C-alpha positions as a Markdown table, in Angstrom:
| # | Residue | x | y | z |
|---|---|---|---|---|
| 1 | Met | 41.5 | -35.2 | 13.2 |
| 2 | Phe | 38.1 | -37.4 | 13.0 |
| 3 | Asp | 35.5 | -35.6 | 11.4 |
| 4 | Asp | 32.1 | -37.4 | 12.3 |
| 5 | Thr | 29.8 | -34.3 | 9.8 |
| 6 | Gln | 30.1 | -37.7 | 7.4 |
| 7 | Ser | 27.1 | -40.5 | 7.4 |
| 8 | Ile | 28.2 | -44.7 | 7.5 |
| 9 | Lys | 27.2 | -46.2 | 4.6 |
| 10 | Val | 25.7 | -49.3 | 5.8 |
| 11 | Phe | 25.9 | -52.9 | 4.3 |
| 12 | Arg | 24.1 | -53.4 | 2.0 |
| 13 | Val | 20.9 | -55.0 | 2.4 |
| 14 | Thr | 20.8 | -57.9 | -0.3 |
| 15 | Leu | 17.6 | -59.1 | -2.5 |
| 16 | Lys | 17.6 | -62.6 | -0.4 |
| 17 | Lys | 17.7 | -60.7 | 3.2 |
| 18 | Val | 14.8 | -58.3 | 1.6 |
| 19 | Ile | 12.3 | -61.6 | 0.8 |
| 20 | Glu | 13.3 | -63.0 | 3.8 |
| 21 | Arg | 11.4 | -59.3 | 6.2 |
| 22 | Leu | 9.1 | -59.2 | 4.2 |
| 23 | Ser | 8.1 | -62.9 | 4.6 |
| 24 | Thr | 7.7 | -62.7 | 8.9 |
| 25 | Ile | 5.1 | -60.1 | 7.8 |
| 26 | Lys | 2.6 | -61.5 | 10.2 |
| 27 | Asp | -1.4 | -60.6 | 11.4 |
| 28 | Cys | 0.4 | -56.6 | 10.8 |
| 29 | Asp | -2.6 | -54.3 | 10.8 |
| 30 | Val | -4.2 | -53.5 | 7.2 |
| 31 | Ala | -3.8 | -49.7 | 8.2 |
| 32 | Glu | 0.3 | -50.0 | 8.9 |
| 33 | Phe | 0.7 | -52.4 | 5.9 |
| 34 | Val | 2.3 | -50.4 | 3.7 |
| 35 | Glu | 4.6 | -48.5 | 6.5 |
| 36 | Thr | 5.3 | -51.9 | 7.4 |
| 37 | Val | 6.7 | -53.3 | 4.1 |
| 38 | Lys | 8.5 | -50.5 | 3.0 |
| 39 | Glu | 10.3 | -50.2 | 6.4 |
| 40 | Gln | 11.9 | -54.4 | 5.1 |
| 41 | Phe | 13.3 | -52.4 | 2.2 |
| 42 | Asp | 15.9 | -50.4 | 4.9 |
| 43 | Gly | 19.3 | -50.9 | 3.1 |
| 44 | Tyr | 18.6 | -51.8 | -0.2 |
| 45 | Glu | 19.0 | -50.4 | -2.9 |
| 46 | Tyr | 19.1 | -50.6 | -6.9 |
| 47 | Asp | 22.3 | -48.7 | -8.6 |
| 48 | Glu | 22.5 | -46.1 | -5.3 |
| 49 | Cys | 18.0 | -45.7 | -6.3 |
| 50 | Asp | 16.3 | -46.5 | -2.5 |
| 51 | Thr | 13.4 | -44.8 | -3.3 |
| 52 | Leu | 9.9 | -47.7 | -3.4 |
| 53 | Val | 7.0 | -47.1 | -5.9 |
| 54 | Gly | 4.8 | -49.6 | -7.1 |
| 55 | Tyr | 2.8 | -49.5 | -3.3 |
| 56 | Glu | 1.1 | -45.9 | -4.4 |
| 57 | Asn | -1.2 | -48.3 | -6.9 |
| 58 | Trp | -2.0 | -51.2 | -4.1 |
| 59 | Gln | -5.7 | -51.0 | -3.8 |
| 60 | Asp | -7.9 | -51.0 | -0.8 |
| 61 | Ile | -6.6 | -54.5 | 1.2 |
| 62 | Ser | -9.0 | -53.5 | 4.2 |
| 63 | Gln | -11.5 | -56.7 | 2.9 |
| 64 | Asp | -10.9 | -60.7 | 4.0 |
| 65 | Gly | -9.7 | -61.9 | 1.0 |
| 66 | Glu | -5.8 | -62.8 | -0.8 |
| 67 | Tyr | -4.2 | -59.8 | -2.9 |
| 68 | Lys | -1.2 | -59.7 | -5.7 |
| 69 | Leu | 0.7 | -56.6 | -4.7 |
| 70 | Asn | 3.8 | -55.3 | -6.6 |
| 71 | Ile | 6.7 | -53.0 | -5.2 |
| 72 | Lys | 10.0 | -52.2 | -6.4 |
| 73 | Ile | 13.0 | -49.6 | -6.6 |
| 74 | Asp | 12.5 | -46.6 | -9.0 |
| 75 | His | 15.2 | -48.2 | -11.5 |
| 76 | Lys | 14.0 | -49.2 | -15.1 |
| 77 | Asp | 16.3 | -52.5 | -13.8 |
| 78 | Ala | 16.1 | -53.1 | -10.3 |
| 79 | Tyr | 13.9 | -56.5 | -9.7 |
| 80 | Glu | 10.0 | -56.2 | -8.8 |
| 81 | Phe | 8.9 | -57.8 | -5.7 |
| 82 | Thr | 4.7 | -59.7 | -6.3 |
| 83 | Leu | 3.8 | -59.8 | -2.6 |
| 84 | Tyr | 1.2 | -62.5 | -2.1 |
| 85 | Val | -1.1 | -61.4 | 0.9 |
| 86 | Thr | -3.9 | -62.7 | 2.7 |
| 87 | Val | -6.1 | -60.7 | 4.6 |
| 88 | Asn | -8.3 | -62.3 | 7.7 |
| 89 | Asp | -10.7 | -59.4 | 10.2 |
| 90 | Lys | -7.9 | -56.1 | 9.6 |
| 91 | Lys | -5.2 | -58.4 | 9.6 |
| 92 | Ala | -2.5 | -58.9 | 6.5 |
| 93 | Thr | 0.2 | -61.5 | 5.9 |
| 94 | Ile | 2.9 | -62.2 | 3.5 |
| 95 | Thr | 1.8 | -66.3 | 2.0 |
| 96 | Asn | 4.6 | -65.8 | -0.5 |
| 97 | Val | 7.4 | -63.4 | -2.2 |
| 98 | Leu | 8.6 | -63.6 | -5.9 |
């Protein structure tokens, strides 16, 4: 019979797809920025690890200006993303992802 207790694995999200998702963040309220960024990693993993790190060290981005923020999967070999963010009137926009 059919076993419905097993979870269905989502297709793996690629590095390119995460970059595309992050690049779409525009005029995001700074209070919601961290959660919005974390959502863009949904389905992405490295060596079966999907825990994000780095965002805990992000400084307060509530002031207008430009910021360079790092985030990655908690694995020593995982790619580290650098987000270039511009904040204007408490709205954050990612201008570049490296």
